[in-house]
C-alpha positions as CSV (number, residue, x, y, z in Angstrom):
1,M,-12.5,-18.4,-0.2
2,A,-14.1,-15.1,-0.7
3,I,-16.9,-17.0,-2.3
4,C,-17.2,-19.1,0.5
5,M,-17.4,-16.6,2.2
6,L,-20.6,-15.5,0.6
7,I,-22.0,-18.4,-0.1
8,L,-21.9,-19.9,3.8
9,G,-22.7,-16.5,5.0
10,G,-25.1,-13.2,4.3
11,G,-24.2,-10.4,1.8
12,Y,-23.3,-7.3,2.9
13,A,-23.1,-4.2,1.0
14,Q,-22.2,-0.7,1.3
15,V,-22.5,2.1,-1.3
16,T,-20.5,5.7,-0.9
17,T,-21.0,8.7,-2.6
18,P,-18.7,9.0,-5.7
19,F,-20.2,5.5,-6.5
20,N,-24.1,6.9,-6.3
21,Q,-23.3,10.0,-8.0
22,P,-25.4,12.2,-5.9
23,S,-27.3,15.2,-7.5
24,G,-27.6,16.8,-3.6
25,A,-25.7,16.6,-0.8
26,G,-25.7,13.3,1.3
27,N,-24.9,10.0,1.2
28,F,-27.2,7.6,0.2
29,V,-27.8,3.8,-1.3
30,G,-29.4,3.8,-5.2
31,W,-29.8,5.2,-8.3
32,D,-29.0,8.8,-9.2
33,N,-32.3,10.1,-12.0
34,T,-29.5,11.3,-14.0
35,V,-27.7,7.4,-14.1
36,T,-30.9,5.3,-15.2
37,T,-34.7,4.9,-15.4
38,E,-34.5,1.4,-13.9
39,P,-36.7,1.0,-10.7
40,L,-34.1,0.7,-7.7
41,M,-34.7,-2.8,-6.4
42,I,-34.2,-4.0,-2.9
43,R,-34.8,-7.7,-3.0
44,H,-33.6,-11.4,-1.6
45,D,-33.7,-14.3,-3.7
46,A,-33.6,-16.7,-1.5
47,N,-35.6,-16.8,1.2
48,Q,-34.4,-15.0,3.8
49,P,-35.2,-11.4,5.4
50,I,-34.9,-7.5,4.6
51,E,-33.4,-6.2,7.7
52,W,-33.4,-2.1,9.0
53,W,-30.9,-1.1,11.6
54,T,-30.1,2.3,12.9
55,N,-27.6,3.3,15.6
56,A,-27.0,0.0,15.5
57,I,-30.5,-1.6,16.1
58,H,-32.6,-3.3,14.3
59,R,-35.4,-1.0,13.9
60,M,-37.4,-3.8,10.8
61,R,-37.6,-6.0,8.6
62,L,-39.5,-8.2,6.5
63,H,-40.1,-11.9,6.7
64,P,-39.3,-14.3,4.0
65,T,-41.7,-17.4,3.8
66,Q,-42.2,-18.7,7.5
67,T,-44.5,-19.5,10.6
68,T,-44.1,-18.7,14.1
69,N,-46.1,-19.8,17.3
70,L,-47.7,-17.3,19.9
71,P,-48.2,-18.3,22.8
72,L,-51.8,-18.3,24.2
73,L,-52.3,-17.2,27.8
74,G,-54.2,-20.4,29.3
75,G,-51.5,-22.9,27.2
76,G,-50.6,-23.9,24.4
77,T,-50.1,-21.9,20.7
78,I,-51.7,-20.7,17.6
79,P,-49.4,-20.7,14.3
80,V,-48.7,-17.6,12.4
81,Q,-48.1,-17.3,8.6
82,Q,-45.8,-14.5,8.3
83,D,-44.8,-14.6,4.5
84,G,-43.7,-11.0,3.9
85,F,-45.2,-9.5,7.0
86,L,-43.5,-6.0,8.2
87,A,-42.5,-5.5,11.5
88,I,-41.6,-2.1,13.1
89,S,-39.9,-1.8,16.5
90,G,-37.6,-0.3,18.7
91,T,-37.6,-2.9,20.7
92,P,-34.6,-5.4,19.0
93,G,-36.1,-8.6,21.0
94,L,-39.2,-8.6,18.4
95,L,-36.7,-9.3,15.7
96,A,-33.9,-11.2,18.1
97,P,-33.2,-14.6,16.7
98,G,-36.1,-16.5,18.4
99,G,-38.4,-12.7,19.0
100,R,-42.2,-12.9,17.7
101,G,-41.5,-10.8,14.4
102,A,-44.8,-9.6,12.7
103,F,-48.6,-10.8,14.3
104,T,-50.2,-9.1,10.3
105,R,-49.4,-8.2,7.0
106,L,-48.1,-4.5,9.2
107,H,-47.6,-4.4,12.7
108,L,-46.1,-1.8,15.3
109,A,-44.9,-2.5,18.4
110,D,-44.1,-0.2,20.9
111,I,-39.9,0.0,22.3
112,D,-39.5,-1.5,26.0
113,P,-38.3,1.3,27.5
114,G,-38.7,-2.0,31.1
115,G,-37.0,-4.6,30.0
116,V,-40.3,-6.7,31.1
117,G,-39.6,-9.0,28.3
118,P,-42.1,-10.0,24.5
119,N,-45.6,-9.6,26.9
120,F,-44.5,-5.6,27.3
121,Y,-44.0,-5.4,23.7
122,A,-45.8,-8.1,21.4
123,Q,-48.7,-8.9,23.7
124,P,-50.3,-11.4,21.7
125,W,-53.4,-12.6,24.7
126,G,-56.4,-10.9,22.8
127,F,-54.7,-12.1,18.7
128,R,-56.7,-13.7,16.9
129,G,-55.7,-16.3,13.8
130,W,-58.5,-14.3,11.6
131,M,-56.3,-11.3,11.8
132,R,-53.6,-11.0,8.8
133,N,-54.6,-8.2,5.9
134,G,-54.3,-5.7,8.3
135,I,-52.4,-3.4,11.1
136,T,-51.2,-4.9,14.9
137,L,-50.8,-2.5,17.6
138,T,-49.0,-3.7,20.4
139,G,-47.3,-1.9,23.7
140,N,-48.0,-1.2,27.6
141,R,-48.9,-4.9,27.7
142,D,-51.7,-4.8,25.1
143,Q,-53.1,-6.4,21.3
144,A,-55.6,-4.0,18.8
145,Y,-56.0,-4.5,15.3
146,V,-57.1,-2.7,12.5
147,G,-57.6,-4.3,9.0
148,Q,-60.0,-6.9,7.4
149,L,-62.1,-10.2,9.0
150,Y,-62.3,-12.4,6.1
151,Y,-65.5,-15.2,6.0
152,D,-66.6,-17.1,2.6
153,E,-65.3,-15.5,-0.7
154,D,-66.1,-11.8,-1.4
155,E,-67.8,-11.8,1.7
156,S,-65.4,-9.5,3.8
157,D,-65.8,-7.4,6.9
158,M,-63.9,-4.1,7.9
159,V,-62.6,-4.7,11.2
160,I,-61.8,-2.4,14.8
161,Q,-60.2,-4.5,17.2
162,W,-58.4,-4.1,20.8
163,S,-57.6,-6.4,23.8
164,D,-57.0,-6.8,27.4
165,N,-55.5,-9.6,29.1
166,S,-58.2,-11.0,32.0
167,D,-55.8,-11.5,34.1
168,K,-55.2,-8.2,34.8
169,Q,-59.0,-7.0,34.3
170,P,-59.7,-5.4,36.8
171,T,-56.5,-4.6,38.1
172,F,-55.0,-2.8,35.0
173,G,-58.0,-2.7,33.0
174,P,-60.6,-2.5,31.2
175,D,-59.5,-1.4,28.1
176,R,-61.5,1.0,26.2
177,M,-62.1,2.4,23.0
178,R,-62.2,6.5,22.5
179,F,-63.0,9.1,20.2
180,L,-60.8,11.9,20.7
181,F,-60.6,15.5,19.2
182,T,-57.9,18.0,19.9
183,W,-56.8,21.4,19.0
184,D,-52.9,22.9,20.0
185,R,-52.6,23.0,23.6
186,V,-53.2,25.8,26.5
187,Q,-51.8,25.6,29.7
188,G,-53.4,25.1,32.6
189,V,-55.8,24.0,30.5
190,N,-57.6,20.2,31.9
191,E,-60.5,19.5,29.8
192,G,-61.8,20.3,26.2
193,A,-59.6,20.0,22.7
194,R,-57.3,22.2,24.5
195,S,-55.8,19.9,27.1
196,E,-53.3,17.4,27.1
197,E,-55.8,14.5,26.4
198,G,-58.6,16.5,24.1
199,L,-61.8,16.3,23.7
200,E,-64.2,12.7,24.5
201,L,-66.8,12.6,22.5
202,M,-67.2,9.1,22.4
203,R,-66.4,5.6,24.0
204,L,-66.7,2.0,23.8
205,Y,-66.8,0.5,27.0
206,P,-66.7,-3.3,27.9
207,E,-67.6,-4.1,31.3
208,N,-66.9,-7.8,31.1
209,S,-66.7,-10.4,28.7
210,L,-70.3,-10.9,27.6
211,Q,-71.4,-7.2,28.2
212,G,-69.7,-3.8,26.5
213,Y,-71.5,-0.1,26.0
214,V,-71.2,3.1,24.2
215,G,-71.3,6.4,25.8
216,I,-71.3,9.9,24.1
217,G,-69.7,12.4,25.2
218,N,-67.2,13.8,27.3
219,Y,-66.7,11.1,29.9
220,A,-63.1,12.0,30.7
221,R,-63.9,15.1,32.1
222,P,-62.6,15.7,36.0
223,G,-64.8,14.8,38.6
224,L,-67.6,13.1,36.8
225,A,-69.4,11.3,39.3
226,E,-70.2,7.9,37.0
227,P,-66.8,8.1,35.1
228,E,-67.8,5.1,32.5
229,P,-71.2,4.5,30.3
230,T,-73.6,2.0,32.3
231,E,-76.1,1.6,29.7
232,Q,-76.1,-0.5,25.6
233,L,-76.6,3.7,25.4
234,D,-75.8,6.3,27.2
235,L,-75.7,9.8,26.4
236,L,-73.9,11.8,29.4
237,D,-75.7,15.0,28.4
238,R,-78.0,16.7,25.9
239,T,-81.0,15.0,24.5
240,V,-81.7,13.4,21.0
241,R,-82.4,14.7,17.9
242,L,-84.3,12.6,14.8
243,R,-84.7,13.8,12.0
244,D,-87.0,13.7,9.0
245,F,-89.6,9.9,9.4
246,A,-90.6,11.1,6.1
247,P,-90.2,7.2,4.1
248,V,-87.4,7.0,2.0
249,A,-88.6,6.4,-1.7
250,N,-87.4,3.0,-3.5
251,T,-85.9,3.8,-6.5
252,K,-84.5,0.5,-7.4
253,P,-87.2,-1.0,-9.4
254,R,-89.4,-4.2,-9.1
255,Q,-89.1,-6.9,-11.3
256,R,-92.2,-9.4,-10.9
257,L,-91.6,-13.3,-11.6
258,S,-93.3,-13.2,-15.1
259,Q,-90.4,-10.4,-16.5
260,R,-87.6,-12.9,-14.7
261,T,-85.6,-15.8,-16.7
262,L,-86.9,-18.7,-15.1
263,P,-84.3,-21.8,-14.9
264,N,-86.5,-23.2,-17.9
265,G,-86.1,-20.3,-19.5
266,P,-88.5,-17.5,-20.0
267,G,-92.3,-18.0,-19.7
268,S,-91.4,-21.6,-17.9
269,A,-93.8,-23.0,-15.1
270,C,-92.2,-23.0,-12.3
């Protein structure tokens, strides 16, 4: 009966302190370094996930070889091959049966305190199929990605992407990319590095689906007449300083055509 249960059901293990022989206080699952020098392996040789739980809540899953389909805003779905993707979330719905799971190699999904469904903590609108080897962040009904974008072999771009769901803009958007600097918080300060929000050095503002602006300066300053950049490059204050217009020497040696190896050998006629 026990063998049949192991075959038909999932395997569970609980390791106690006497078996672990811990060198310090507390219980753990693993090997004590006085017992063996072999690596500790957490593995599942079948095509099944590995899961982590705390407080009886499903917090993390390492996906097996599998594919899921994410819904698109205008209808239809986009397939995501989740082989070995890792999902971390305080919201059990992301990892529940039929849940969306990880979009990319690592997916951090924020908790859903309002209970408003997967589009809050696992927003797929804005996701693209090339988002794979990177980190996805979802929460508050929005999505972002930091990682690689592959083209041809050995041609890869580093990408910072964020999105908005067009049906909510401009009511709840647009969403910006901002660069903030903070010091220790000082009560009663509403501007600068010691404020709650911090000092904004730059922001990228997508005005619509075809046009975006770069603003340099603290556009989060209270009482600012124009709180968004309105030009391709918009300096809030100060000026632009350009230094050293001297030409830079080309240190790469130039090779004459007669010195190159032509298809038919050195000195061959073109």
